[in-house]
C-alpha positions as CSV (number, residue, x, y, z in Angstrom):
1,M,-34.9,6.8,-77.6
2,T,-36.8,10.0,-77.7
3,R,-35.9,12.5,-80.2
4,T,-35.4,16.3,-79.3
5,V,-35.2,19.3,-81.6
6,P,-32.5,21.9,-80.5
7,T,-33.9,25.1,-79.4
8,D,-32.5,28.1,-77.5
9,V,-33.4,28.9,-74.0
10,D,-36.6,30.9,-74.8
11,G,-37.9,27.9,-77.0
12,A,-37.0,29.3,-80.4
13,I,-35.5,26.8,-83.0
14,A,-31.7,27.0,-82.6
15,A,-29.6,28.4,-85.4
16,G,-28.3,25.0,-87.0
17,P,-27.3,21.8,-85.3
18,Q,-25.4,21.7,-82.2
19,H,-21.7,21.1,-82.0
20,R,-20.3,17.6,-82.1
21,L,-17.1,17.1,-80.1
22,A,-14.8,15.2,-82.3
23,L,-11.9,14.3,-80.3
24,R,-9.5,13.4,-83.3
25,K,-10.5,16.5,-85.1
26,S,-10.0,18.7,-81.9
27,L,-6.6,17.1,-81.2
28,A,-5.6,17.5,-84.8
29,R,-6.5,21.1,-84.6
30,L,-4.7,21.5,-81.3
31,S,-1.6,20.0,-83.0
32,V,-0.9,22.9,-85.2
33,R,-1.5,25.5,-82.3
34,P,1.7,25.3,-80.3
35,R,0.8,28.1,-78.2
36,S,-2.5,26.5,-77.4
37,I,-0.6,23.2,-76.4
38,L,2.0,25.2,-74.2
39,I,-0.9,26.8,-72.3
40,L,-2.9,23.7,-71.5
41,A,0.2,21.7,-70.8
42,V,2.5,23.9,-68.6
43,I,0.2,24.1,-65.5
44,P,-0.3,20.1,-65.5
45,L,3.5,19.6,-66.0
46,V,4.2,22.2,-63.3
47,A,2.0,20.2,-60.9
48,I,3.9,16.9,-61.7
49,G,7.3,18.9,-61.2
50,Y,6.0,20.3,-58.1
51,G,5.1,16.8,-56.7
52,I,8.4,15.5,-57.6
53,W,10.0,18.4,-55.8
54,G,7.7,17.9,-52.8
55,W,8.8,14.3,-52.6
56,Q,12.3,15.1,-52.6
57,H,11.7,17.8,-49.6
58,D,9.1,15.5,-47.8
59,W,6.2,18.2,-48.3
60,V,2.7,17.9,-47.3
61,L,0.9,17.5,-50.4
62,G,-2.7,16.2,-51.1
63,V,-4.4,14.8,-48.1
64,D,-6.9,13.2,-50.1
65,S,-4.7,11.8,-52.9
66,A,-2.7,10.2,-49.9
67,V,-5.8,8.4,-48.9
68,Y,-6.3,7.2,-52.1
69,R,-2.9,5.9,-52.4
70,A,-3.1,4.3,-49.0
71,G,-6.3,2.6,-49.9
72,A,-4.5,1.0,-52.9
73,L,-1.5,-0.1,-50.9
74,T,-3.9,-1.4,-48.2
75,L,-5.8,-3.4,-50.9
76,L,-2.6,-4.9,-52.5
77,H,-1.3,-5.9,-49.0
78,G,-4.6,-7.8,-48.1
79,D,-5.2,-5.6,-45.4
80,S,-8.9,-4.1,-44.5
81,L,-10.0,-0.8,-45.6
82,Y,-12.8,-0.3,-43.0
83,D,-11.8,-2.1,-40.0
84,A,-9.9,1.0,-38.5
85,N,-10.7,4.7,-38.7
86,T,-7.1,5.2,-40.6
87,L,-4.8,3.1,-43.0
88,A,-1.4,1.9,-42.1
89,P,0.2,3.4,-45.3
90,E,-1.3,6.9,-44.8
91,P,1.4,9.6,-43.8
92,W,1.1,11.1,-40.3
93,W,-0.5,14.3,-41.9
94,A,-3.1,12.5,-43.6
95,L,-4.8,10.1,-41.2
96,L,-8.2,9.9,-42.4
97,P,-10.7,7.0,-42.9
98,F,-11.2,5.4,-46.2
99,T,-14.9,6.4,-47.0
100,Y,-14.9,5.2,-50.7
101,P,-16.2,1.8,-52.0
102,P,-13.6,-0.7,-52.2
103,T,-13.9,-0.6,-56.1
104,A,-12.4,2.8,-55.7
105,A,-9.3,1.2,-53.9
106,L,-8.9,-1.0,-56.8
107,I,-8.8,1.7,-59.4
108,F,-6.3,3.7,-57.5
109,V,-3.9,0.8,-57.8
110,P,-1.8,2.6,-60.1
111,L,-1.0,5.4,-57.5
112,A,0.8,2.8,-55.4
113,A,3.7,2.7,-57.8
114,F,4.5,6.6,-56.9
115,P,5.5,8.3,-53.8
116,T,2.4,10.0,-51.9
117,Q,3.5,13.8,-53.4
118,I,4.1,12.4,-56.9
119,S,0.8,10.8,-56.7
120,W,-0.7,14.3,-56.1
121,G,0.9,15.8,-58.7
122,L,-0.3,13.1,-61.4
123,I,-3.9,13.3,-59.9
124,T,-3.5,17.3,-60.2
125,A,-2.4,17.0,-63.9
126,I,-5.1,14.5,-64.9
127,S,-7.7,16.6,-63.3
128,L,-6.4,19.8,-64.8
129,A,-6.6,18.2,-68.2
130,A,-10.0,16.8,-67.3
131,M,-11.2,20.4,-66.5
132,A,-9.9,21.5,-70.0
133,L,-11.9,18.7,-71.4
134,S,-15.1,19.4,-69.5
135,I,-14.9,23.0,-70.9
136,R,-14.4,21.7,-74.3
137,I,-17.4,19.1,-73.9
138,A,-19.6,22.1,-72.5
139,I,-18.8,24.2,-75.4
140,G,-19.5,21.5,-78.0
141,A,-23.0,20.8,-76.3
142,L,-24.0,24.5,-77.0
143,P,-26.2,25.3,-79.8
144,R,-24.5,27.1,-82.7
145,P,-24.8,30.8,-82.8
146,A,-26.6,32.3,-85.8
147,N,-24.5,33.1,-88.7
148,D,-25.1,36.7,-88.3
149,G,-24.8,36.5,-84.3
150,P,-22.1,37.2,-81.8
151,R,-19.3,34.6,-82.0
152,W,-16.8,35.9,-79.3
153,W,-17.5,32.9,-77.3
154,A,-17.9,30.2,-80.0
155,S,-14.2,29.5,-81.0
156,P,-13.8,26.1,-79.0
157,A,-9.9,26.4,-78.7
158,R,-9.7,29.9,-77.7
159,S,-12.7,29.9,-75.2
160,T,-11.5,26.6,-73.6
161,I,-8.2,28.3,-72.9
162,V,-9.7,31.4,-71.5
163,F,-12.2,29.5,-69.4
164,F,-9.6,27.1,-68.2
165,L,-7.4,29.9,-66.9
166,V,-10.3,31.8,-65.2
167,F,-11.8,28.8,-63.7
168,L,-8.6,28.2,-61.7
169,G,-9.7,30.8,-59.3
170,L,-13.0,28.9,-58.5
171,E,-12.9,27.8,-55.0
172,P,-14.2,24.3,-55.8
173,V,-11.4,23.9,-58.4
174,W,-8.4,25.2,-56.4
175,R,-9.7,23.3,-53.4
176,T,-10.0,20.0,-55.4
177,I,-6.4,20.6,-56.6
178,F,-5.0,21.4,-53.2
179,L,-6.6,18.3,-51.5
180,G,-5.6,16.0,-54.5
181,Q,-9.3,15.3,-54.9
182,I,-10.7,13.4,-58.2
183,N,-14.0,15.6,-58.6
184,L,-12.9,17.4,-62.0
185,V,-12.0,13.6,-63.3
186,L,-15.3,12.4,-62.3
187,M,-17.3,15.3,-63.9
188,A,-15.1,14.8,-67.1
189,M,-16.1,11.1,-67.3
190,I,-19.7,11.8,-66.7
191,L,-19.8,14.6,-69.4
192,L,-17.8,12.6,-71.8
193,D,-20.0,9.7,-71.5
194,M,-23.5,11.5,-71.6
195,L,-22.6,14.3,-73.9
196,V,-20.3,12.5,-76.4
197,I,-20.0,8.9,-76.2
198,G,-23.7,8.1,-75.4
199,A,-25.0,11.0,-77.7
200,R,-23.6,9.5,-80.8
201,G,-25.4,6.0,-80.0
202,S,-22.1,4.2,-79.0
203,R,-22.3,0.8,-77.6
204,W,-19.9,2.2,-74.7
205,G,-22.5,4.6,-73.8
206,G,-23.1,4.4,-69.9
207,V,-19.9,2.6,-69.0
208,L,-17.9,5.6,-67.9
209,V,-20.9,6.6,-65.6
210,G,-20.8,3.1,-64.1
211,V,-17.2,3.3,-63.5
212,A,-17.5,6.9,-61.9
213,A,-20.3,5.5,-59.7
214,A,-17.8,2.6,-58.6
215,I,-15.5,5.4,-57.3
216,K,-18.0,7.4,-55.7
217,L,-21.6,6.4,-55.5
218,T,-23.3,9.6,-56.3
219,P,-22.9,9.5,-59.9
220,L,-25.6,6.5,-59.7
221,V,-28.1,9.4,-60.2
222,F,-27.1,10.0,-63.6
223,L,-28.0,6.5,-64.7
224,G,-31.4,7.6,-63.8
225,H,-31.0,10.8,-65.9
226,L,-30.1,8.4,-68.8
227,F,-33.1,6.4,-68.1
228,I,-35.6,9.3,-68.0
229,T,-34.1,10.8,-71.2
230,G,-35.0,7.8,-73.3
231,R,-31.4,6.3,-73.3
232,R,-32.5,3.1,-71.4
233,M,-29.7,0.8,-72.7
234,D,-27.0,3.3,-71.7
235,A,-28.5,3.2,-68.2
236,I,-28.6,-0.5,-68.1
237,R,-24.8,-0.8,-69.3
238,G,-23.9,1.6,-66.7
239,F,-25.6,-0.1,-64.2
240,A,-24.4,-3.4,-65.3
241,T,-20.6,-1.9,-65.3
242,F,-21.2,-0.7,-61.8
243,I,-22.6,-4.1,-60.6
244,V,-19.7,-6.1,-62.1
245,L,-17.0,-3.9,-60.6
246,Q,-18.8,-4.7,-57.2
247,G,-19.0,-8.4,-57.8
248,L,-15.2,-8.3,-58.9
249,M,-14.6,-6.6,-55.3
250,F,-16.5,-9.4,-53.7
251,L,-14.0,-11.9,-55.4
252,I,-11.0,-10.0,-54.3
253,N,-11.9,-9.0,-50.8
254,S,-15.5,-10.2,-49.7
255,H,-14.8,-9.0,-46.1
256,D,-14.3,-5.4,-47.0
257,A,-17.2,-5.4,-49.8
258,A,-19.8,-6.6,-47.4
259,K,-18.4,-4.4,-44.5
260,Y,-18.8,-1.3,-46.9
261,W,-22.5,-2.0,-47.7
262,T,-23.6,-3.1,-44.4
263,V,-21.6,-0.9,-42.0
264,T,-19.5,2.0,-43.5
265,L,-21.8,3.3,-45.9
266,P,-24.8,4.0,-43.6
267,D,-22.1,5.7,-41.2
268,T,-22.0,9.1,-42.4
269,G,-20.1,10.3,-39.3
270,R,-17.1,8.5,-40.8
271,I,-17.1,11.0,-43.5
272,G,-17.0,14.0,-41.5
273,P,-19.2,16.2,-39.1
274,V,-22.4,17.0,-41.4
275,H,-22.8,20.4,-39.9
276,W,-19.5,21.7,-40.8
277,A,-19.5,24.9,-43.1
278,G,-17.6,22.9,-45.8
279,N,-20.5,20.6,-46.1
280,Q,-22.9,22.3,-48.7
281,S,-26.1,20.1,-48.8
282,L,-29.6,20.2,-47.6
283,N,-28.6,17.8,-44.9
284,A,-25.9,20.3,-43.7
285,L,-28.5,23.5,-44.0
286,M,-30.8,21.7,-41.8
287,N,-28.6,20.3,-39.2
288,R,-26.9,23.9,-38.9
289,A,-30.4,25.7,-38.7
290,T,-31.8,23.3,-36.1
291,D,-28.6,22.9,-33.8
292,L,-28.4,19.1,-34.9
293,A,-32.0,18.1,-34.4
294,P,-32.5,14.4,-34.5
295,W,-35.1,14.8,-37.2
296,A,-32.9,17.4,-39.3
297,S,-31.6,14.7,-41.7
298,K,-34.9,13.4,-42.5
299,A,-36.5,16.8,-43.2
300,A,-33.3,17.5,-45.4
301,M,-34.4,14.3,-47.5
302,G,-38.1,15.3,-47.4
303,I,-37.2,18.8,-48.9
304,G,-34.9,17.2,-51.5
305,F,-37.6,14.9,-52.6
306,L,-40.0,18.0,-53.0
307,L,-37.1,19.8,-54.9
308,A,-37.2,16.6,-57.3
309,I,-40.7,17.7,-58.7
310,P,-39.4,21.0,-60.2
311,A,-35.9,19.5,-61.0
312,L,-37.7,16.7,-62.9
313,W,-39.8,19.3,-64.7
314,L,-36.7,21.3,-65.8
315,L,-34.9,18.3,-66.8
316,I,-37.7,17.0,-69.2
317,R,-38.3,20.6,-70.4
318,F,-34.5,21.2,-71.3
319,H,-34.3,17.7,-72.8
320,R,-37.3,18.2,-75.0
321,K,-35.6,21.6,-76.4
322,G,-32.6,19.6,-77.1
323,Q,-30.6,21.2,-74.3
324,A,-28.8,18.1,-73.2
325,L,-26.0,20.2,-71.0
326,A,-28.8,22.3,-69.2
327,A,-30.8,19.0,-68.4
328,L,-27.6,17.6,-67.2
329,L,-26.8,20.2,-64.9
330,V,-30.1,20.0,-63.5
331,T,-29.5,16.6,-62.3
332,A,-26.0,17.3,-61.3
333,F,-27.0,20.2,-58.8
334,W,-30.0,18.4,-57.6
335,T,-27.6,15.5,-56.8
336,L,-25.4,17.9,-54.8
337,L,-28.3,19.2,-52.7
338,I,-29.6,15.9,-51.9
339,S,-26.4,14.1,-51.0
340,P,-25.8,14.0,-47.1
341,I,-22.3,15.0,-47.8
342,S,-21.6,17.6,-50.5
343,W,-18.2,19.3,-49.8
344,T,-17.3,22.5,-51.5
345,H,-14.8,20.8,-53.7
346,H,-17.8,18.6,-55.2
347,W,-19.2,21.6,-56.4
348,V,-16.8,21.7,-59.6
349,W,-20.2,21.4,-61.7
350,V,-20.3,25.0,-61.6
351,I,-17.7,24.9,-64.3
352,P,-20.1,23.9,-67.2
353,L,-22.9,26.0,-65.7
354,I,-20.8,29.2,-66.2
355,V,-20.0,28.1,-69.6
356,L,-23.6,27.6,-70.4
357,L,-24.6,31.1,-68.7
358,V,-21.6,32.8,-70.4
359,S,-22.8,31.6,-73.8
360,R,-26.2,32.9,-73.4
361,L,-25.1,36.5,-72.6
362,P,-25.1,37.9,-76.2
363,K,-28.6,36.3,-76.7
364,T,-30.6,39.1,-75.3
365,T,-31.6,42.6,-76.0
366,P,-29.8,45.7,-74.7
367,K,-32.8,46.4,-72.4
368,T,-32.7,43.0,-70.6
369,A,-29.1,42.3,-71.1
370,W,-28.1,43.6,-67.5
371,K,-30.4,40.7,-66.1
372,R,-28.2,38.0,-67.6
373,W,-24.9,39.7,-66.5
374,V,-25.9,40.2,-63.2
375,G,-27.1,36.5,-62.8
376,T,-24.0,34.9,-64.4
377,G,-21.7,37.6,-62.3
378,L,-23.6,36.4,-59.1
379,V,-23.2,32.8,-59.8
380,A,-19.4,33.2,-60.5
381,F,-19.0,35.6,-57.4
382,V,-20.4,33.0,-55.0
383,F,-17.8,30.3,-56.1
384,V,-14.9,33.1,-56.4
385,S,-15.5,34.8,-53.3
386,C,-14.6,32.2,-50.7
387,V,-17.2,33.5,-48.5
388,L,-17.2,30.1,-46.6
389,L,-13.6,30.6,-45.7
390,I,-14.4,34.1,-44.2
391,L,-17.2,32.9,-41.9
392,P,-16.2,31.3,-38.6
393,N,-16.2,27.6,-38.9
394,G,-15.2,24.5,-37.1
395,R,-15.6,23.2,-33.3
396,N,-19.5,23.6,-33.9
397,V,-19.2,27.4,-34.3
398,E,-21.6,26.9,-37.3
399,L,-24.4,25.8,-34.9
400,H,-24.3,29.5,-33.6
401,W,-24.3,31.3,-36.7
402,K,-26.7,34.5,-37.0
403,V,-29.3,34.5,-39.6
404,W,-27.0,36.5,-42.1
405,Q,-24.2,34.1,-41.4
406,N,-26.5,31.1,-42.5
407,V,-27.3,32.8,-45.6
408,L,-23.8,33.2,-46.5
409,G,-22.8,30.0,-45.4
410,D,-25.3,28.0,-47.3
411,A,-24.7,30.0,-50.5
412,Y,-23.6,27.1,-52.6
413,I,-26.9,25.5,-51.6
414,L,-29.1,28.4,-52.3
415,M,-27.5,29.2,-55.8
416,P,-29.2,26.5,-57.6
417,V,-32.6,26.7,-55.9
418,V,-32.5,30.7,-56.6
419,L,-31.6,30.0,-60.0
420,A,-34.1,27.5,-60.7
421,A,-36.7,29.5,-59.3
422,A,-35.8,32.5,-61.3
423,L,-36.0,30.3,-64.4
424,I,-39.3,28.9,-63.7
425,L,-40.8,32.3,-62.8
426,R,-39.5,33.8,-65.9
427,W,-40.8,31.0,-68.0
428,G,-44.3,31.5,-66.3
429,L,-44.4,35.1,-67.0
430,Q,-43.3,34.6,-70.6
431,R,-46.2,32.1,-71.1
432,R,-48.5,34.6,-69.3
433,A,-47.5,37.5,-71.7
434,R,-47.8,35.0,-74.9
435,K,-51.6,34.2,-73.9
436,K,-52.2,37.7,-73.3
437,A,-50.9,38.7,-76.6
438,A,-52.8,35.8,-78.4
439,S,-56.1,36.8,-76.6
440,D,-55.8,40.4,-77.5
441,E,-55.0,39.5,-81.0
442,H,-58.2,37.0,-81.0
443,V,-60.3,40.0,-79.7
444,D,-59.0,42.3,-82.3
445,V,-59.7,39.7,-85.2
446,A,-63.2,39.2,-83.5
447,T,-64.1,43.0,-83.5
448,G,-62.7,43.8,-86.8
449,V,-60.1,46.3,-85.5
């Protein structure tokens, strides 16, 4: 396993060791703060209550959570998940195909015990708790501020609550909640595994990533991240967990397990139209820009592999600096770009990104502070503005967008690319300035000035 030295974003040695998220200690501190418990608990409890009320009044709640529950019921009934475009237990307002691996249906089995609307309430409550946990983990992964430095962001409990309330306004967050999606839960599992459990050398490192990959395949990329950063045993455990779960499904329902890997998975059209505005991936960008050219998806994949070069460089650079959260975010956003389908609600990874950007705001001089404030503000604005809802979309309208509409309609995609380019350019300019200063100093010494 490689060893890293914590440093700040500019390469200086960080002030003190990084936070370690101790769940027991955090929960103990939280238990003596009834106001914090109330703030963090009231919204999830309201979600459950809303789900119960919706069940009693037959409301339409949680399209995707309804599909999760229907998948679990279909598995329990012994029916096929993939032979038809819809599932028999789905309500009339959620007639969608089951696009997840069969292992996901197995993990969703507990939802079968509850009505559809209550299942939405439970998933929402768990998702909100997962968001709070993700925020706390992100804060815990930040380098400690200097003793004489600004500490307005460094109180974990207070910062978690503030971020939690503010982030409810992010489009990926409220859309995840509205649909009854599990993106927040998957993100929390990955953060908990990679920044807490595995970071401490636990024998359980990688297992949660493997489980997350069994629900949605994209977390498999994080096993590669573990391998690259020297945590090879965690990567092996995660992959073994994933394989064991797949093998279990072959024993339970070999027909669906085989059909998913041979027929369903390659059929991206089953998930939805790739060119729809809600798809924020390179694949969508290329298909929208080329009017569904037959080579668009292959071109998008090629661009994604080219972007893997600077992404890998950034990942390794952050890792060597001891900035595990920043390195992890590089992998997360590259995965969102390269995935054939990245719906807007998949972009919940902006949560730890904003936490990281906000934590860096005080670490600058008054002369250059505006740059970081503007950068952080623009990132937050992209995901709060709901610009994708304002643009015309659906029924192939995206194929006729004007140039400025394409720029706005691909805002999620462009954000990490622009941010990474700015970061690389900044580091390049700093390196050039250091070399020039060292050269000038050498000349001064040589000339005796």
